[in-house]
N, C-alpha and C positions, 0 to 999 in steps of 0.2 A: 271127321267127327270133331276134331279139335286141332289146335295149332300149337306148335312148339318152336321156341326160339332160344338161342343161347344168350345169356347175359354175361356181363363182366362186372368185376368189382373195382371201383376206383376210390382212392383215398388212403391207401396204406393199411395200417393195422385197424383203423376204424372206418371202413369203406361204406359207400353207397352202391346200391344195385342199379346198373346202367343197362337199359334194354334198347334194342333198335326199334324205332317207330317211324312211321311215315304220316305226313299230314297233307291232305288233298293230293295224295299220290306221289308226293315229293319225299324222297328218302331212300334208305333209312338214315335217321338222325339219332343222336344220343339223348335219351330221356331217362330221368330218374324214375324208378318205380316207387311210388310213395302213397301207401295206404293212409298216411296221416294228413294228406291234402284233400280238401273237399272238391276242388276244381282243378282240372288239368291246366298246365301253364305253358306259355311260350316265352322265349326271350324277345325283347323289342326288335332286335335285329332280324330274327327269324320271322316274326309277325309281319314286319315291313316287306321282307322278301316275298312273302306269300300274299301280300296285299290284303291282310286281315283288317277290316274296318273296325275302329273302336266305337262301341255303342254305349258305353257307360263306364262306371268304375265302382269299386266297393272296397271296403276295408276288411282285411283279414288278420289272422294272428299266426305268427310263427314262433319257434322256440326263443328267438331273440327279441321279440316284441311285435308291435303292430306293423302291418304291411298294407299299403294301398296298391291295388292292381287295377289296370284298365281291363275292360271286358270286350270280347268279340266272339265271333262264331266261325268255326271252320267247317268245310264241307264234309271232311272225314278225318278220323284218326285211326290208324291201324297199327297193330303189333302182329307180325306175321299175317295170317289170314283173318284175324279177329278185328273186325271193322265196326266202328260206331260212326254214324252220320249225323250231320247238323249238331255238332257238339259245341257248347259254350266253353270258352277258354279264358283264362286270365293272362295278362301280359305284364311281365315284371322283370326288372334287371336284377332282382335278387338272385335269380338263377346263375347269372354270370359271376356274381360274388361267391356263391357256393361252389361253382365250377372251379374258380381260382383256388379256393381253399383245398379242394381235393385233387387239383392238378389235372382237370379234364375239361374239355369244351362241351358244355351242356346246352342243348337247344330247347329242352322242354322238360316237363314233369307230368307223369301220368297219375292222376288222382281218382278220387271216388266216382266222379260223374262219368268216367269211362269204365272203371273196374266193376261198378255195381251190376253190370249185365252178365258178369262171368263168374265161373268157378276157376280160380287160379291156383296153380301148384308151383311153388318155388322149391327146386332141389338145389340146395346150396353146395352140395358136394359135386354134383355134375354141372352146376351153373347153367341150369335150364329152367325156362318158364313155360308152363303149359296154360293155355286158356281154352275154356269150353263154355258154351252157353248152357243155361238150365235145360235139363232133359237129355243132354249128350252124355253118354256113359263113360267115355274116356277109357282108361286101362283097367277099370274095376276098383283099384285101390282108392281112387278119388271119391267114390260114391259111398264108401262105408261111413257109418255114423260117426260123428265127432261131437265135440262139446259145442253147446250153443253159445253164441256171443250176441251182444246187442250193440247197436250204433248209438253213439253218445247224443248227437244233436243234429238237426238238419243243417245248421250253420257250420258245424265241424263234425262230420260223421266218423269219428274215431271208432275203431273196433275195441270194445271194452270186454275184458276177460278177468276172471277171478284168479289171483295168484297167491301162493303160499310162500312166505319167506321164513327160512330157518324153522319150518314147521308151523309157523303162526299165520293166521289169516282167516278168511280170504281178504286180500287187498285188491283194490280196483286198479288195473293197469290198462293202458292203451297199447295194442300191438301195432307197431309202426315200422314198415319196411323202409321208410325214409329216415329212420334213426340209426346212426352208425354205432350206437352203444346203448346199453340198458341204463335207465335213469330212475333214481328214487327221490322222493321228496325229503326235505330236511326233517320233517316230523317223523316219518317212518324210520329214517336212519337213526334218529335219537331213540325211538321206541326200541329198536333192535340193538342199540348199543354199538353201532358200527363205527369203528375208528376211521377218521377221514384225514386226507392230505390234500392241501390246496393244489390246484393245477392252473396253467395259463387259461385265459379266457377262451371259450369255445365259440365256434361260428354256427349260426342257425339263421333261418329266414327271419328277417327283421332286425338283425344286428348280432352283437356278441353278448355272451352271458358268462357270469362267474360260476365256478363249480369246484367240486372237490371229488376225490375218488376214495373208494373203500372196497371191501370185499364182503360178500354174503356167503355164509356157509352152504346154503342151498336155496334154490329158486325153482318152484314147481308150478307148472301150468298143466292141470290134469295129471296124467302119468308121465309127462315129459319133464324131467328133472335135471338141473345142472348144479354142480357143486363147486365151491371155492371160485366164485365168479366175480370179476371186478365190475363195479357199478359206478356211475357218476351220480353225485348228489347235487341237485340244483333247485332253485326256487321258482323256475318258470312254470312248473306244474300248477302252482296256485293260480297264475293268470289263465292258463288253459282251462282249469277247472271252473272258473267263473264263467267263461264263454259257453261251456257245454252244460252248465248247471249241475255238475257232478264232481264230487271230491275225487281227484286223481292222486293215487298214491305212487304211481310210477309209469314207466314206458318200457315195453319189451322191445329191444332193438337187436341189431345185427349180431352182437357178440353172444347172445343167447340163441337166436334163430339159426345161426350158421351150422349148428350140429344136426339140424332136422330137415326133413322133407315137409314143407308147410303147405297145407291146402286151405285156402280161404274160399268158402262157398258163399258169395254175397246173396244170391237169391234166397237161399235157405238159412242164412245166418248161422252157419256152422264152421267150426275150425277143427282141423286135424293135424297133429304133429307126429311124424314117424321117424 
């Protein structure tokens, strides 16, 4: 009825979720699980090995700036038994740069155009990922009602959710399994009076970016609440907000999600944190 695979975390204290994936039956290879990516990605090296023909290109946006990717199509992309056929992929060497930053060899990135067919459950404590198609009941807990989310934009289908900071809100955040930490905009940090400390430049798709760190007293998504949590403050949210025509106040990343069992039901646009 469903498939389950183990994932691992790579990148130290601020890691990314790495899952085993096969392309055209070749694998498993190491892919980032990234709900913040619109299109699944391959490294140029891996694409050449699979003889993926380049059919065009497009410009995308990462946390570090604009990214130009080549486009192609693979016969199939599979995680466990969850298989999607005739899938468009982007081809970019940004993945190699991100892999170097987290100390892992990365062959690809699993994005929305694969994930949209599934209900996925990430258990950060057990480090397991379950995937089930719409209508498959799974273990029962996955089908219970959760909060509704909406997708930001066809060009950048971020998962948008209402968040309360220090009891105030709601603020609009994107839930991103490809973000190693939770991020706030400068505007929200100032409104909340969060004291910040500058940090070295961070690595993201498209380049590096400046940032600072601070602490929020509480961050609540529905009934799921974390207290005294460190956040990064960065101005790249303004750029993403322009792309999706939505004011983004923040991003929910790993350091919040790691305490929960996270179910994202794409077909029904519902989210549950346990």
